[in-house]
ZALO-682535 format. One line per field, with one value per residue (C-alpha): residue number from 1; y, x, z. Coordinates in nm, 4 decimals. Each point is the difference from the previous one (the first is absolute). Layout:
REM ZALO-682535
nr <- [NUM | ...]
Y <- [Y | ...]
X <- [X | ...]
Z <- [Z | ...]
//
This chain:
REM ZALO-682535
nr <- [1 | 2 | 3 | 4 | 5 | 6 | 7 | 8 | 9 | 10 | 11 | 12 | 13 | 14 | 15 | 16 | 17 | 18 | 19 | 20 | 21 | 22 | 23 | 24 | 25 | 26 | 27 | 28 | 29 | 30 | 31 | 32 | 33 | 34 | 35 | 36 | 37 | 38 | 39 | 40 | 41 | 42 | 43 | 44 | 45 | 46 | 47 | 48 | 49 | 50 | 51 | 52 | 53 | 54 | 55 | 56 | 57 | 58 | 59 | 60 | 61 | 62 | 63 | 64 | 65 | 66 | 67 | 68 | 69 | 70 | 71 | 72 | 73 | 74 | 75 | 76 | 77 | 78 | 79 | 80 | 81 | 82 | 83 | 84 | 85 | 86 | 87 | 88 | 89 | 90 | 91 | 92 | 93 | 94 | 95 | 96 | 97 | 98 | 99 | 100 | 101 | 102 | 103 | 104 | 105 | 106 | 107 | 108 | 109 | 110 | 111 | 112 | 113 | 114 | 115 | 116 | 117 | 118 | 119 | 120 | 121 | 122 | 123 | 124 | 125 | 126 | 127 | 128 | 129 | 130 | 131 | 132 | 133 | 134 | 135 | 136 | 137 | 138 | 139 | 140 | 141 | 142 | 143 | 144 | 145 | 146 | 147 | 148 | 149 | 150 | 151 | 152 | 153 | 154 | 155 | 156 | 157 | 158 | 159 | 160 | 161 | 162 | 163 | 164 | 165 | 166 | 167 | 168 | 169 | 170 | 171 | 172 | 173 | 174 | 175 | 176 | 177 | 178 | 179 | 180 | 181 | 182 | 183 | 184 | 185 | 186 | 187 | 188 | 189 | 190 | 191 | 192 | 193 | 194 | 195 | 196 | 197 | 198 | 199 | 200 | 201 | 202 | 203 | 204 | 205 | 206 | 207 | 208 | 209 | 210 | 211 | 212 | 213 | 214]
Y <- [-1.4350 | 0.1909 | 0.3699 | 0.1518 | 0.1178 | -0.3630 | -0.1168 | 0.0687 | -0.1540 | -0.3067 | -0.0508 | 0.0431 | -0.2332 | -0.2618 | 0.0143 | -0.0160 | -0.2922 | -0.1813 | 0.0493 | -0.1194 | -0.3141 | -0.0699 | 0.0549 | -0.2405 | -0.2654 | 0.0645 | 0.0058 | -0.2637 | 0.2114 | -0.1825 | 0.0811 | 0.1490 | -0.0992 | 0.2373 | 0.2770 | -0.0542 | 0.0084 | 0.3234 | 0.1629 | -0.1008 | 0.1297 | 0.3299 | 0.0291 | -0.0688 | 0.2726 | 0.2471 | -0.0932 | 0.0455 | 0.3331 | 0.1483 | -0.1419 | 0.2474 | -0.1622 | 0.1530 | 0.1731 | 0.1652 | 0.3506 | 0.1125 | 0.3428 | 0.2744 | 0.3753 | 0.0162 | -0.2583 | -0.0097 | -0.3472 | -0.1771 | 0.0593 | -0.3371 | -0.3407 | -0.0176 | 0.0677 | 0.3266 | 0.0806 | 0.3713 | 0.2237 | 0.3332 | 0.3774 | 0.1335 | 0.3129 | -0.0499 | 0.2248 | -0.0722 | 0.1266 | 0.1019 | 0.1490 | -0.0697 | -0.2858 | -0.2868 | -0.3412 | -0.2631 | -0.3562 | -0.2331 | -0.3388 | -0.2520 | -0.2465 | -0.3288 | -0.1728 | -0.2298 | 0.2843 | 0.1252 | 0.3053 | 0.1870 | 0.3575 | 0.1329 | 0.3499 | 0.0329 | 0.2444 | 0.1558 | 0.3531 | 0.2099 | -0.0524 | 0.3340 | -0.1150 | -0.2877 | -0.0112 | -0.2661 | 0.0083 | -0.2137 | -0.1251 | -0.2788 | -0.3523 | -0.0266 | -0.2769 | 0.1100 | 0.0103 | 0.2324 | 0.3333 | 0.2014 | -0.2047 | 0.2388 | 0.2900 | -0.1686 | -0.2870 | 0.0088 | 0.1114 | 0.1645 | 0.2422 | 0.0484 | 0.2403 | -0.0458 | 0.2557 | -0.0312 | 0.1696 | -0.2620 | -0.0222 | 0.2944 | -0.0928 | -0.3256 | -0.1159 | -0.3568 | -0.0925 | -0.3102 | -0.0953 | -0.2451 | -0.2354 | -0.2006 | -0.2311 | 0.2300 | 0.1766 | 0.1310 | 0.2161 | 0.0348 | 0.2913 | 0.0676 | 0.3109 | 0.3170 | 0.3532 | 0.1156 | -0.3572 | -0.0880 | -0.3388 | -0.2563 | -0.1640 | -0.3530 | 0.0256 | -0.1068 | 0.2926 | -0.1768 | -0.2799 | -0.0442 | -0.2771 | -0.2237 | 0.2211 | 0.1707 | 0.2773 | 0.2614 | 0.3057 | 0.1834 | 0.3563 | 0.0931 | 0.2998 | -0.0002 | -0.0314 | -0.3139 | -0.2853 | -0.3125 | -0.3499 | -0.1885 | -0.0827 | -0.1031 | -0.3481 | -0.0239 | -0.1662 | 0.2009 | -0.0609 | 0.2542 | 0.1460 | -0.1819 | 0.0821 | 0.3332 | 0.1940 | 0.3041 | 0.1556 | 0.3518]
X <- [1.6758 | 0.0009 | -0.0114 | 0.3268 | -0.1698 | -0.0374 | 0.3586 | 0.1161 | -0.3057 | 0.0170 | 0.3700 | -0.0388 | -0.3005 | 0.1907 | 0.2964 | -0.2176 | -0.2030 | 0.3198 | 0.1456 | -0.3251 | 0.0057 | 0.3578 | -0.0980 | -0.2909 | 0.2360 | 0.2614 | -0.2295 | -0.2461 | -0.2970 | -0.3335 | -0.2624 | 0.2665 | -0.1865 | -0.2988 | 0.2465 | 0.1850 | -0.3261 | -0.1114 | 0.3367 | -0.0126 | -0.3565 | 0.1063 | 0.2926 | -0.2213 | -0.2400 | 0.2897 | 0.1137 | -0.3471 | -0.0467 | 0.3135 | -0.0588 | 0.0331 | -0.1376 | 0.0873 | -0.2955 | -0.0737 | -0.1100 | -0.3244 | 0.1516 | -0.2292 | 0.0173 | -0.3801 | -0.0246 | 0.0627 | 0.1274 | -0.0372 | 0.3148 | -0.0334 | -0.1644 | -0.3050 | -0.3727 | -0.1903 | -0.1502 | -0.0888 | -0.1327 | -0.1244 | 0.0278 | 0.2056 | 0.1777 | 0.3759 | 0.1750 | 0.3697 | 0.0757 | -0.3088 | -0.2081 | -0.3148 | -0.2256 | 0.1455 | -0.1199 | 0.1518 | 0.0613 | 0.1489 | 0.1593 | 0.0449 | 0.2905 | -0.0239 | 0.3206 | -0.0341 | 0.0086 | 0.3137 | 0.1065 | 0.2028 | -0.1239 | 0.0044 | -0.0398 | -0.3643 | 0.0924 | 0.3040 | 0.1014 | 0.1990 | 0.0018 | -0.1002 | -0.0596 | 0.1275 | -0.0379 | 0.0290 | -0.2218 | 0.0659 | -0.3184 | -0.2085 | -0.0607 | -0.3771 | -0.1426 | 0.0132 | -0.3788 | -0.0482 | -0.1559 | 0.2757 | 0.2945 | 0.0471 | 0.0819 | 0.1121 | 0.2228 | 0.3622 | -0.0196 | 0.1727 | -0.1739 | 0.1244 | -0.1342 | 0.0723 | -0.0829 | -0.0327 | -0.1839 | -0.2743 | -0.1393 | 0.1656 | 0.0916 | -0.0945 | 0.0947 | 0.0590 | 0.0588 | 0.1764 | -0.1571 | 0.1372 | -0.2404 | -0.0119 | 0.2766 | 0.1942 | 0.2860 | 0.2049 | -0.0927 | 0.2560 | -0.0392 | 0.2312 | -0.1817 | 0.2072 | -0.1169 | 0.0986 | 0.0525 | -0.1569 | -0.1668 | -0.1462 | -0.3385 | 0.0186 | 0.3565 | 0.0880 | -0.0688 | 0.0322 | -0.1151 | -0.2113 | 0.1371 | -0.2751 | -0.2991 | -0.2348 | -0.1735 | 0.0404 | -0.2248 | -0.0261 | -0.1334 | -0.1176 | -0.1735 | -0.3761 | -0.0819 | 0.2117 | -0.1708 | 0.0467 | 0.0331 | -0.0269 | -0.2635 | -0.0076 | 0.1442 | 0.1627 | 0.3427 | 0.2722 | 0.3586 | 0.2770 | 0.1257 | -0.2704 | -0.3538 | -0.1431 | -0.1383 | -0.1107 | 0.0257 | 0.0143]
Z <- [-1.4878 | 0.3281 | 0.0806 | 0.1200 | 0.3215 | 0.0996 | -0.0567 | 0.3563 | 0.1653 | -0.2244 | 0.0724 | 0.3774 | 0.0035 | -0.1975 | 0.2384 | 0.3130 | -0.1332 | -0.0997 | 0.3483 | 0.1569 | -0.2128 | 0.1100 | 0.3644 | -0.0328 | -0.1349 | 0.2672 | 0.3041 | -0.1263 | 0.1052 | 0.0316 | -0.2633 | -0.2239 | -0.3181 | 0.0571 | 0.0867 | -0.3281 | -0.1958 | 0.1665 | -0.0683 | -0.3658 | -0.0357 | 0.1571 | -0.2392 | -0.3022 | 0.1157 | 0.0261 | -0.3523 | -0.1472 | 0.1780 | -0.1563 | -0.3454 | -0.2851 | -0.3152 | -0.3348 | -0.1634 | -0.3320 | 0.1007 | -0.1606 | -0.0674 | -0.1322 | 0.0698 | 0.0033 | 0.2779 | 0.3734 | 0.0788 | 0.3314 | 0.2074 | 0.1774 | -0.0035 | 0.2236 | 0.0339 | -0.0408 | 0.3407 | -0.0224 | -0.2771 | 0.1276 | -0.0201 | 0.2920 | 0.1177 | -0.0390 | 0.2579 | -0.0460 | -0.3495 | -0.1983 | 0.2825 | -0.1978 | -0.0989 | -0.2005 | -0.1119 | 0.2284 | -0.1168 | 0.2625 | -0.0620 | 0.2805 | -0.0211 | 0.1865 | 0.1177 | -0.3030 | -0.2547 | -0.1746 | 0.2007 | -0.2602 | -0.0465 | -0.3574 | -0.1416 | -0.1112 | -0.2766 | -0.1622 | 0.0920 | 0.2432 | 0.3758 | 0.1565 | 0.3586 | 0.2134 | 0.3769 | 0.2698 | 0.3106 | 0.3085 | 0.1590 | 0.1464 | -0.1282 | -0.0156 | -0.2163 | -0.3640 | -0.0449 | 0.2977 | -0.1168 | 0.1694 | -0.1256 | -0.2944 | 0.2338 | 0.3242 | -0.1117 | -0.1107 | -0.3619 | -0.2938 | -0.2361 | -0.3571 | -0.2624 | -0.3713 | -0.2686 | -0.3756 | -0.2854 | -0.0270 | 0.3544 | 0.1718 | 0.3576 | 0.1706 | 0.3484 | 0.1111 | 0.3616 | 0.1331 | 0.3331 | 0.2550 | 0.1769 | 0.3207 | -0.1228 | -0.2315 | 0.1743 | -0.2861 | -0.2971 | -0.2773 | -0.2408 | -0.2948 | -0.1280 | 0.0375 | -0.0755 | -0.3525 | -0.1229 | -0.3342 | 0.0372 | -0.2359 | 0.0341 | 0.1410 | 0.1268 | 0.3546 | 0.2372 | 0.3339 | 0.2257 | 0.3127 | 0.2176 | 0.1410 | -0.0801 | -0.0998 | -0.2058 | -0.2745 | -0.0351 | -0.3331 | -0.0124 | -0.3490 | -0.1609 | 0.0632 | -0.3718 | -0.0387 | -0.1842 | 0.2124 | -0.1421 | 0.3304 | 0.2603 | 0.3657 | 0.0749 | -0.3424 | -0.0062 | -0.1717 | -0.1119 | 0.0436 | -0.3282 | -0.1961 | 0.1165 | -0.1160 | 0.2942 | -0.2013 | -0.3433 | -0.1343]
//
């Protein structure tokens, strides 16, 4: 099963590879076999990048679930200047090109803020990528955790952030909230008294792994 954001790229890639194969046959190009293998490998990588496996969401109003698959790379207290203008607990998740890149709502609630920022394409682990890179910030509010912010951040390869969260929408924990094409990182900004269930370098699964609990 593939994510809808990948349909166009998959189709175009399939057509281009098919045309290339036909051209190789027609022109009898030397070393055509290695070219075919490389094209097939590239196509398989595109397919795996846009995969969207079905999951059973570990839904619980007392939990903040991981919004993406990846690895915990930052846990620290920071000043969040865009929405809260005060200190929050930041948890950052890095996604490699091999991870599923579907973004999921970390909790149920109402979307109270959603903003896109154009920006640079620093590598995702760069300290300034959270504020300098292309990104989208979304704030969800409910009666269990109050307001939390999650930020989709593009990386050196990612060039397209897709965000489905719209202000005033009521959203459900674990549902599809967007996609980051060919990248990169998600930052969560939680209340300072949040009890975390993760540690640095821990692998997490979107919609399944519990990042924090109330």
